[in-house]
C-alpha positions as CSV (number, residue, x, y, z in Angstrom):
1,M,18.4,23.6,7.9
2,D,15.9,24.0,5.1
3,Q,17.6,26.7,3.0
4,R,14.7,26.7,0.6
5,V,12.9,29.0,3.0
6,Y,15.3,31.8,2.1
7,D,15.0,31.5,-1.7
8,P,13.2,34.7,-2.6
9,I,16.4,36.4,-3.9
10,E,18.0,35.5,-7.1
11,Q,21.5,35.9,-5.6
12,L,21.0,32.8,-3.4
13,Q,20.0,30.6,-6.4
14,R,23.0,31.8,-8.3
15,A,25.3,31.1,-5.4
16,R,23.9,27.6,-5.1
17,Q,24.4,26.9,-8.8
18,E,28.0,28.1,-8.5
19,G,28.7,26.3,-5.3
20,R,29.6,29.5,-3.4
21,Y,28.7,28.2,0.0
22,A,30.2,31.1,2.0
23,D,27.9,33.5,0.1
24,I,24.9,31.3,0.9
25,A,25.8,31.5,4.6
26,D,25.9,35.4,4.3
27,L,22.4,35.4,2.8
28,I,20.7,33.6,5.7
29,P,18.8,36.3,7.7
30,D,20.1,36.9,11.2
31,E,16.6,36.4,12.7
32,H,16.6,32.8,11.5
33,R,20.0,31.9,13.0
34,G,19.9,29.8,16.1
35,E,16.6,28.2,15.0
36,V,16.4,24.5,14.5
37,H,14.7,23.4,11.2
38,F,13.7,19.8,10.5
39,E,13.3,17.9,7.2
40,T,12.0,14.5,6.6
41,W,13.5,12.4,3.8
42,F,13.0,8.9,2.4
43,P,9.4,8.6,3.6
44,T,7.2,5.5,3.3
45,I,3.8,6.6,2.1
46,I,0.8,4.5,3.2
47,S,-2.6,5.7,1.8
48,I,-6.1,4.9,3.1
49,M,-9.4,5.2,1.3
50,D,-12.8,4.3,2.8
51,A,-15.1,3.2,0.0
52,K,-18.5,4.7,-0.7
53,D,-21.6,2.4,-0.5
54,Y,-19.4,-0.4,0.8
55,R,-22.0,-2.3,2.7
56,S,-24.1,-3.6,-0.1
57,R,-21.2,-4.2,-2.4
58,N,-19.2,-6.0,0.2
59,R,-22.1,-8.3,1.0
60,R,-22.3,-9.3,-2.6
61,W,-18.5,-9.7,-3.0
62,I,-18.3,-11.8,0.2
63,S,-20.9,-14.1,-1.2
64,Q,-19.1,-14.4,-4.6
65,I,-15.8,-15.0,-2.9
66,L,-17.1,-17.8,-0.6
67,G,-18.7,-19.3,-3.6
68,W,-15.4,-19.2,-5.4
69,R,-13.8,-20.9,-2.4
70,A,-16.4,-23.6,-2.4
71,Q,-15.5,-24.4,-6.0
72,D,-11.7,-24.3,-5.4
73,R,-11.0,-25.5,-1.9
74,Q,-7.4,-25.9,-2.5
75,G,-6.6,-22.4,-3.7
76,I,-2.9,-21.5,-3.7
77,V,-0.3,-20.9,-1.0
78,R,1.8,-17.7,-0.7
79,S,2.1,-16.0,2.6
80,N,-1.1,-17.5,3.9
81,S,-1.1,-20.0,6.8
82,R,-4.4,-22.0,7.4
83,G,-6.2,-19.5,5.2
84,W,-7.6,-19.7,1.7
85,H,-5.8,-17.8,-1.0
86,S,-7.5,-17.6,-4.4
87,T,-5.8,-17.7,-7.7
88,V,-4.5,-14.3,-8.7
89,D,-6.7,-13.6,-11.8
90,M,-9.4,-12.0,-9.7
91,H,-9.1,-8.6,-11.5
92,T,-10.1,-10.3,-14.8
93,R,-13.3,-11.8,-13.4
94,E,-16.3,-9.7,-14.4
95,E,-17.9,-9.6,-11.0
96,F,-14.8,-8.1,-9.4
97,I,-13.8,-5.6,-12.0
98,P,-15.7,-2.7,-10.2
99,M,-13.7,-3.5,-7.1
100,G,-10.4,-3.3,-9.0
101,Q,-11.3,-0.1,-10.7
102,Q,-12.0,1.3,-7.2
103,F,-8.4,0.5,-6.3
104,L,-7.1,2.1,-9.4
105,L,-8.8,5.4,-8.5
106,Q,-6.9,5.4,-5.2
107,A,-3.6,4.4,-7.0
108,E,-4.0,7.5,-9.3
109,E,-4.1,9.7,-6.2
110,V,-1.0,7.9,-4.8
111,G,0.7,8.4,-8.2
112,R,0.0,12.1,-8.1
113,R,1.4,12.3,-4.5
114,M,4.5,10.4,-5.7
115,G,5.0,12.9,-8.6
116,L,4.6,10.4,-11.4
117,H,4.4,11.4,-15.0
118,E,1.1,12.9,-15.9
119,D,0.8,10.6,-18.9
120,C,1.1,7.3,-16.9
121,E,-1.7,5.2,-15.6
122,P,-1.9,2.5,-12.9
123,F,-2.9,-1.0,-13.8
124,I,-3.5,-4.2,-11.7
125,G,-1.2,-7.0,-12.6
126,N,-2.8,-9.5,-10.2
127,M,-5.5,-9.6,-7.5
128,W,-6.7,-12.3,-5.1
129,A,-9.1,-13.0,-2.3
130,N,-8.1,-14.1,1.2
131,V,-10.5,-16.0,3.5
132,S,-9.1,-16.5,6.9
133,P,-10.8,-18.8,9.5
134,H,-9.9,-18.9,13.2
135,G,-6.1,-19.2,13.7
136,A,-5.3,-18.2,10.1
137,H,-2.6,-15.6,9.5
138,N,-0.3,-14.2,6.9
139,R,3.5,-14.5,7.4
140,N,5.9,-11.6,7.1
141,H,6.5,-10.9,3.4
142,N,6.6,-8.3,0.7
143,H,5.5,-8.2,-3.0
144,P,8.4,-8.2,-5.4
145,G,8.2,-7.0,-9.0
146,T,5.5,-4.4,-8.6
147,I,5.1,-0.8,-7.2
148,L,2.0,-0.7,-5.0
149,S,0.2,-3.3,-3.0
150,L,-3.0,-3.2,-1.0
151,A,-5.3,-4.8,1.5
152,Y,-9.1,-4.2,1.2
153,Y,-11.4,-5.5,3.9
154,L,-14.8,-6.9,3.3
155,Q,-15.6,-8.8,6.6
156,T,-13.7,-8.4,9.8
157,P,-15.3,-9.9,12.9
158,P,-14.0,-8.7,16.4
159,G,-10.5,-10.0,17.1
160,C,-9.8,-11.1,13.6
161,G,-6.3,-9.6,13.6
162,K,-4.6,-6.4,12.3
163,I,-2.1,-5.8,9.5
164,W,1.4,-4.9,10.7
165,F,4.1,-2.9,9.0
166,T,7.7,-2.7,10.2
167,D,10.4,-0.1,9.5
168,P,12.2,-1.2,6.4
169,R,15.5,0.4,7.6
170,V,17.3,-2.5,9.2
171,Q,19.8,-0.2,11.0
172,A,17.0,1.6,12.8
173,H,16.2,-1.6,14.8
174,L,19.8,-2.0,16.1
175,I,19.6,0.5,19.0
176,L,16.9,2.7,20.4
177,P,17.3,6.1,22.1
178,P,15.6,6.8,25.5
179,Y,12.2,8.1,24.3
180,A,9.9,10.1,26.6
181,S,7.6,7.9,28.6
182,D,4.9,10.5,29.1
183,R,3.9,11.2,25.5
184,P,3.4,9.2,22.3
185,R,6.4,8.7,20.0
186,V,6.3,10.8,16.9
187,N,5.5,8.9,13.7
188,E,9.0,9.3,12.2
189,M,10.5,7.4,15.1
190,L,8.2,4.4,15.3
191,N,9.6,1.0,14.4
192,E,6.2,-0.6,13.6
193,V,2.6,0.3,13.0
194,F,-0.6,-1.6,13.1
195,Y,-3.7,-0.9,11.1
196,E,-7.2,-2.1,12.1
197,P,-9.1,-4.1,9.5
198,I,-12.1,-1.8,9.0
199,P,-14.7,-3.0,6.5
200,G,-14.7,-0.9,3.3
201,R,-11.2,0.4,3.9
202,C,-8.4,0.0,1.4
203,I,-4.8,0.3,2.8
204,M,-2.3,0.9,-0.1
205,F,1.5,0.8,0.5
206,P,4.8,0.3,-1.4
207,S,5.1,-3.3,-2.4
208,W,8.6,-3.6,-1.0
209,L,7.4,-2.7,2.5
210,L,7.5,-5.8,4.8
211,H,4.1,-6.7,6.4
212,E,2.2,-9.5,8.0
213,V,-1.3,-10.1,9.3
214,Q,-2.1,-11.3,12.8
215,P,-4.0,-14.5,13.5
216,N,-7.8,-14.4,13.4
217,L,-8.6,-15.0,17.0
218,T,-12.3,-14.1,16.8
219,E,-14.8,-16.0,19.0
220,V,-17.5,-15.6,16.3
221,E,-18.4,-18.9,14.8
222,G,-19.4,-20.0,11.3
223,D,-19.0,-17.9,8.2
224,D,-19.5,-14.7,10.2
225,G,-16.2,-15.5,11.9
226,L,-14.2,-15.4,8.7
227,R,-11.9,-12.6,7.9
228,V,-12.4,-11.8,4.3
229,S,-10.1,-9.5,2.4
230,V,-8.7,-8.8,-1.0
231,S,-5.2,-7.9,-2.1
232,A,-3.7,-6.7,-5.3
233,N,-0.5,-5.5,-6.9
234,I,-0.4,-2.3,-9.0
235,S,2.2,-0.9,-11.4
236,F,2.2,2.0,-13.8
237,R,2.5,2.3,-17.5
238,M,2.4,5.1,-20.1
239,K,-1.1,5.7,-21.4
240,S,0.2,5.6,-25.0
241,G,0.7,1.8,-24.5
242,K,3.8,1.8,-26.8
243,G,5.5,-1.6,-26.7
244,K,4.5,-4.6,-24.7
245,M,5.3,-5.4,-21.1
246,P,6.7,-8.9,-20.5
247,A,4.8,-11.1,-18.1
248,R,6.9,-11.5,-14.9
249,E,7.6,-15.1,-13.9
250,G,5.4,-16.3,-11.1
251,L,2.6,-13.7,-11.5
252,D,0.4,-16.0,-13.6
253,H,-0.7,-13.2,-16.0
254,K,-4.1,-13.6,-17.5
255,G,-4.4,-9.9,-18.3
256,I,-4.3,-6.5,-16.5
257,L,-7.1,-4.3,-15.4
258,T,-7.1,-0.6,-16.3
259,K,-9.9,2.0,-15.9
260,G,-10.9,1.1,-19.4
261,G,-11.3,-2.6,-18.8
262,V,-9.3,-5.8,-19.0
263,V,-6.3,-5.8,-21.3
264,T,-4.9,-9.2,-22.4
265,D,-2.6,-7.8,-25.2
266,F,0.1,-5.9,-23.3
């Protein structure tokens, strides 16, 4: 029961502070007894933002990403299978800084929703491009050492695959109750969720949340059949910038991107 509904009287607050639980019970109005109240705790927040003027900017970024891939065919391997994964310094490359700053605006909103300190700011620690031809996918993984991660879609031909998130509570997968068959399951009781790869859309989620990307099974041929997306990892720091943040092993730091620009001394 959500006792906070019945907080208008000072007596209730004092009784809570003093742990006088019997007095709290006496203060609950009779008209509310017998009602069932629900609370949701330990939520997993996923945010979605559809970018403005995405068509022209995406076309330009796709061209630049494919040019980057042509210069570095090998790329690097993380969760990608058969797809091209760029190096992770994308946020420090001049042509992609506006994209990263677009992500930071969304991260600011997420930070406010999370109740973070008003004097902190988000920053991108690393950012990379993904180019997935037919059959390419990303294995189940998460992003250690950071707070928020994201997937931004630039080109998504039909059938190119969705991103999939699974319930992080292992115990919730052990046994399922008999859900109703004639209506959709409520969000809080789902074990998995799939998001469509919509161009211009950024899906931002907690970095610890397990996710994977389905294979690109499009029938579109050539470069138009490539799934092109961008990912990034975002953390938060105090705006005062006191002290230096040590580079985390494996992140290949070449600087961080803030709303004010690239910072290499941090």
